[in-house]
C-alpha positions in Angstrom: -43.4 -63.3 -26.0 -43.5 -60.0 -24.0 -44.6 -60.3 -20.4 -45.0 -57.2 -18.2 -45.6 -57.1 -14.5 -46.5 -54.1 -12.3 -45.3 -54.0 -8.7 -46.8 -50.6 -8.0 -45.6 -47.0 -8.4 -43.1 -46.9 -11.3 -41.7 -50.4 -10.8 -42.2 -52.7 -13.8 -40.7 -55.9 -14.9 -40.6 -56.5 -18.6 -39.5 -59.9 -19.8 -38.8 -61.2 -23.3 -37.4 -64.7 -23.5 -34.7 -64.9 -20.9 -34.0 -61.2 -20.7 -35.6 -59.2 -17.8 -35.6 -55.4 -17.4 -36.7 -53.8 -14.2 -37.6 -50.1 -13.9 -37.4 -47.6 -11.0 -37.3 -50.0 -8.0 -38.5 -48.3 -4.8 -37.6 -48.3 -1.2 -40.3 -48.6 1.5 -43.3 -46.6 0.2 -46.0 -49.1 1.3 -45.6 -51.7 -1.5 -44.3 -55.2 -0.8 -40.5 -55.3 -0.7 -40.4 -59.1 -0.4 -40.7 -59.7 -4.1 -38.8 -62.1 -6.5 -37.3 -59.4 -8.7 -34.0 -60.7 -10.1 -33.2 -58.8 -13.3 -30.6 -58.6 -16.0 -30.9 -54.8 -16.4 -32.2 -52.2 -14.0 -33.2 -48.7 -15.2 -33.4 -45.8 -12.8 -34.9 -42.5 -14.0 -33.5 -40.4 -11.1 -31.9 -40.6 -7.7 -35.0 -40.4 -5.4 -35.7 -43.1 -2.8 -38.9 -44.3 -4.6 -37.1 -44.9 -7.9 -33.5 -45.8 -7.1 -33.4 -48.9 -4.8 -31.2 -50.9 -7.1 -30.6 -53.6 -4.6 -34.2 -54.6 -4.7 -33.4 -56.2 -8.1 -30.4 -58.1 -6.9 -26.7 -57.4 -7.1 -25.9 -59.0 -10.5 -27.9 -56.7 -12.8 -26.4 -54.1 -15.2 -27.6 -50.7 -14.0 -28.4 -47.9 -16.4 -29.2 -44.5 -14.8 -27.4 -41.9 -16.9 -28.3 -40.0 -20.1 -27.1 -41.5 -23.4 -27.3 -44.6 -25.6 -26.5 -48.1 -24.4 -26.5 -51.7 -25.8 -27.0 -54.5 -23.3 -28.0 -58.1 -23.8 -28.9 -57.2 -27.3 -31.3 -54.4 -26.2 -30.8 -50.8 -27.2 -31.5 -48.2 -24.5 -31.8 -44.5 -25.0 -32.0 -42.2 -21.9 -33.2 -38.7 -22.6 -32.6 -35.9 -20.0 -35.7 -34.0 -18.9 -36.8 -32.4 -15.6 -38.7 -33.5 -12.5 -40.6 -30.2 -12.5 -41.6 -27.2 -14.6 -38.7 -25.0 -13.3 -36.0 -27.0 -15.1 -35.1 -28.9 -12.0 -35.0 -26.0 -9.6 -37.6 -27.8 -7.3 -36.9 -31.5 -7.8 -34.0 -32.0 -10.0 -33.4 -34.0 -13.2 -35.2 -37.0 -14.6 -34.7 -39.4 -17.5 -37.1 -40.6 -20.1 -36.1 -44.2 -20.7 -36.6 -45.8 -24.1 -35.9 -49.4 -25.1 -37.1 -51.9 -27.6 -38.0 -55.6 -27.0 -39.7 -58.0 -29.5 -40.0 -55.2 -32.0 -42.0 -53.0 -29.5 -40.6 -49.7 -28.3 -41.2 -48.7 -24.7 -40.9 -45.3 -23.1 -40.9 -45.1 -19.3 -41.3 -41.5 -18.2 -40.0 -41.8 -14.7 -41.0 -38.7 -12.7 -41.6 -36.5 -15.6 -42.6 -33.1 -14.4 -43.3 -31.2 -17.6 -44.2 -31.7 -21.3 -40.9 -32.3 -23.1 -39.7 -29.9 -25.7 -40.4 -30.7 -29.4 -36.8 -31.5 -30.0 -36.8 -34.2 -27.3 -40.1 -35.6 -28.7 -38.6 -35.8 -32.1 -35.5 -37.6 -30.8 -37.7 -40.1 -29.0 -39.5 -41.2 -32.2 -42.1 -43.8 -32.4 -43.4 -45.4 -29.2 -45.6 -48.4 -28.9 -45.9 -48.7 -25.1 -46.0 -45.6 -22.9 -45.5 -45.9 -19.1 -46.6 -42.5 -17.8 -47.1 -40.9 -14.4 -50.6 -39.6 -13.9 -50.8 -38.8 -10.1 -49.6 -35.2 -10.2 -48.1 -33.5 -7.1 -44.5 -34.5 -8.0 -45.0 -35.2 -11.7 -47.3 -34.3 -14.5 -51.0 -34.8 -13.7 -53.8 -36.6 -15.5 -54.5 -33.7 -17.9 -50.8 -33.3 -18.8 -50.4 -37.1 -19.2 -53.3 -37.0 -21.7 -51.5 -34.2 -23.5 -48.4 -36.2 -23.7 -50.3 -39.2 -25.0 -51.7 -37.0 -27.8 -48.2 -35.9 -28.7 -46.5 -39.3 -28.6 -49.4 -41.4 -29.9 -48.5 -44.8 -28.3 -50.7 -47.8 -28.9 -50.6 -49.1 -25.3 -50.7 -46.8 -22.2 -49.7 -48.0 -18.8 -50.5 -45.4 -16.1 -48.3 -45.4 -13.1 -47.2 -43.3 -10.1 -50.6 -42.7 -8.7 -52.3 -43.1 -5.3 -53.3 -46.7 -4.3 -54.5 -48.0 -0.9 -51.0 -49.0 0.2 -48.9 -46.0 -1.0 -47.8 -44.1 2.0 -47.7 -40.6 0.5 -50.3 -38.5 -1.3 -50.8 -38.6 -5.1 -54.0 -38.3 -7.1 -55.7 -41.6 -8.0 -55.8 -42.9 -11.5 -59.5 -42.2 -12.1 -59.2 -38.8 -13.6 -56.8 -40.0 -16.3 -59.0 -43.0 -17.1 -62.0 -40.7 -17.5 -60.5 -39.3 -20.7 -60.6 -42.7 -22.5 -63.1 -45.3 -23.5 -60.7 -48.2 -24.3 -59.7 -49.0 -20.7 -58.9 -52.6 -19.6 -58.7 -53.3 -15.8 -56.8 -56.4 -14.9 -57.1 -58.2 -11.5 -53.7 -59.6 -11.9 -50.3 -57.9 -11.8 -48.8 -59.7 -14.8 -50.0 -59.9 -18.4 -48.7 -60.8 -21.8 -48.6 -58.0 -24.3 -50.3 -59.7 -27.2 -50.5 -58.3 -30.7 -54.2 -57.6 -30.5 -53.5 -54.8 -28.0 -51.6 -52.9 -30.7 -54.1 -53.3 -33.5 -57.0 -51.2 -32.1 -58.1 -47.8 -33.6 -57.8 -46.1 -30.2 -54.9 -46.6 -27.8 -55.5 -49.2 -25.1 -55.2 -48.0 -21.5 -54.2 -50.9 -19.1 -54.7 -50.6 -15.4 -53.0 -53.5 -13.6 -53.1 -54.7 -10.0 -49.9 -54.6 -8.0 -48.0 -57.4 -6.3 
């Protein structure tokens, strides 16, 4: 059983059985820092304060934050180097696309992706079932570029992230423009859901908007 929880911004907890993965934990950006976030593995896409607060997930977790391939707790991780901007890192530095597979479903967390990846990188990434993609622009790709990425990667489930919410204390675009491109949108009142098989069997990709902790 795959359970996923959104804590706001780019911070997700993905759980399968007893294994828990946490992505891009933040420092104080407006979201609740008093959260039960113990993890086995922490992924960090880049070394910015809103993505690298490893201590938020406890001190016992294995930390993966460099490009390459890794095996941990029976899970394979592939970390692909890309950029935080369209000038090959000249403005904001490097970023990692973070791929892993749990319960037979492949996830790609885009971190603070700032450009459309090159075809060679897309080919290396391969098939993706669940795409966690920034849509808020300003520091990352915006809604239109996120849609372009979706069309290239063709995931079955899309989890928009890194957008403006009432509690975020810096400016990003809201999620609305990205959602306007799609019909198959599910808005959840809760922050945690189970990724059931029905979500992967639709003709069109499912866009899931979740509440935050």
